[in-house]
C-alpha positions in Angstrom: 50.7 17.9 -21.0 48.6 15.3 -22.6 49.1 12.8 -19.9 48.1 15.4 -17.5 45.0 16.4 -19.1 44.1 12.6 -19.5 44.8 12.0 -15.8 42.5 15.0 -14.8 39.8 13.8 -17.1 40.1 10.4 -15.9 39.8 11.3 -12.2 36.9 13.3 -12.6 35.1 10.4 -14.7 36.1 8.2 -11.9 35.0 10.9 -9.2 31.6 10.8 -11.0 30.9 7.3 -11.4 31.9 6.8 -7.5 29.4 9.6 -6.5 26.7 8.2 -8.7 27.2 4.6 -7.6 26.8 5.9 -3.8 23.9 8.0 -4.7 21.9 5.3 -6.1 23.0 2.3 -3.9 22.4 4.4 -0.8 18.8 5.1 -1.7 16.6 3.1 0.5 14.6 0.4 -1.3 10.7 0.4 -1.2 8.8 -2.6 -0.4 6.9 -4.1 -3.0 2.9 -5.3 -3.6 3.9 -8.5 -1.7 6.0 -6.7 1.2 5.2 -3.5 1.9 7.3 -1.5 4.0 5.0 1.2 5.2 1.3 1.9 6.0 0.7 3.5 2.9 2.4 0.5 0.7 0.2 -1.8 3.0 -3.0 -0.2 2.1 -2.1 0.0 -1.4 -1.3 -3.8 -1.8 -4.7 -4.5 0.3 -6.4 -2.6 -2.0 -5.2 -3.8 -5.0 -6.2 -7.4 -3.7 -9.7 -6.1 -3.1 -9.7 -4.7 -6.5 -9.1 -8.1 -8.1 -11.9 -9.6 -5.7 -8.9 -11.6 -4.1 -10.1 -11.3 -0.7 -8.0 -14.5 0.7 -5.0 -12.6 -0.6 -6.0 -9.6 1.0 -5.8 -10.9 4.0 -1.7 -11.2 3.7 -2.2 -7.4 4.4 -4.7 -7.8 7.3 -4.7 -8.1 11.1 -6.6 -11.3 12.6 -9.1 -9.0 13.8 -9.9 -7.6 10.2 -10.2 -11.2 8.8 -13.9 -11.6 9.4 -14.5 -8.5 7.8 -12.7 -10.2 4.9 -14.5 -13.2 4.8 -17.7 -11.1 4.7 -16.8 -8.9 1.9 -15.9 -12.4 0.2 -19.4 -13.7 1.0 -21.1 -10.8 -0.2 -19.3 -10.6 -3.6 -19.7 -14.4 -3.9 -23.4 -14.0 -3.4 -23.9 -10.9 -5.6 -22.3 -12.9 -8.3 -24.3 -15.7 -8.1 -27.8 -13.3 -8.1 -26.4 -12.4 -11.6 -25.6 -8.9 -9.8 -22.0 -8.5 -11.3 -23.0 -5.0 -11.9 -23.3 -4.4 -8.2 -19.8 -6.0 -7.4 -18.0 -2.7 -7.2 -15.2 -3.3 -4.7 -16.2 -1.2 -1.3 -14.0 -1.2 1.7 -15.5 1.2 4.5 -17.9 2.9 1.9 -14.7 3.7 0.0 -15.0 2.8 -3.8 -11.7 1.5 -4.3 -12.0 1.1 -8.0 -11.6 4.6 -8.3 -8.0 6.3 -7.6 -7.5 6.8 -4.0 -5.3 9.6 -2.1 -3.6 7.8 0.8 -1.9 10.1 3.4 -1.0 8.4 6.8 0.2 9.8 10.2 2.3 7.1 12.1 3.1 7.0 15.9 5.1 4.2 17.1 3.3 1.0 15.8 0.1 2.5 14.8 -0.9 4.4 12.0 -3.9 6.3 11.0 -4.6 6.7 7.4 -6.9 9.1 5.3 -8.1 7.2 2.3 -10.0 9.7 0.1 -11.6 9.1 -3.5 -9.7 11.3 -5.6 -12.8 12.3 -8.0 -15.6 12.5 -5.0 -13.3 13.4 -2.2 -15.5 11.0 -0.1 -13.0 9.8 2.8 -12.7 7.0 5.3 -9.8 6.5 8.0 -8.4 3.4 7.8 -6.2 2.1 10.9 -2.8 0.3 10.3 -0.8 -1.6 12.7 2.6 -3.0 13.1 2.9 -6.5 14.1 6.2 -8.4 13.7 7.9 -5.8 11.5 4.7 -6.0 9.1 2.3 -3.0 8.6 -1.1 -4.6 8.6 -5.0 -2.9 8.0 -6.5 -3.1 11.4 -10.3 -3.0 10.6 -12.6 -5.1 12.4 -15.9 -6.0 11.2 -17.7 -3.8 13.7 -15.3 -0.7 14.8 -14.4 2.9 14.9 -10.6 3.9 14.2 -9.3 5.6 17.4 
């Protein structure tokens, strides 16, 4: 009788472990800051670089059409810093204060996404376009553009 109970308990433990393994191994892995897998992750990674005033690294997450805007932001930041106006260097992107917590919601269709980025406290929102090129999502905001 003890052998049968042991066998039943062992079988249940094995099935529980097998189920747990299958459950956790089947979960889709999410991207990292350096290799985002969704428009939302791309914007979050991009904003993290902007917050750190690392505009060159932010270009990893932008389309070629957006690079001139990053160059402009870098020059603007450096100019304010040289003038001793560090207090005015709050990182802004499309009139969003990225030093605040942002709520990001994206709508994706094919290889394009439209993301609504809103400042959590003020509710100020801006629309940001994200496109997929060569399997990678990229912020696509030329210096002078409106999102379609």
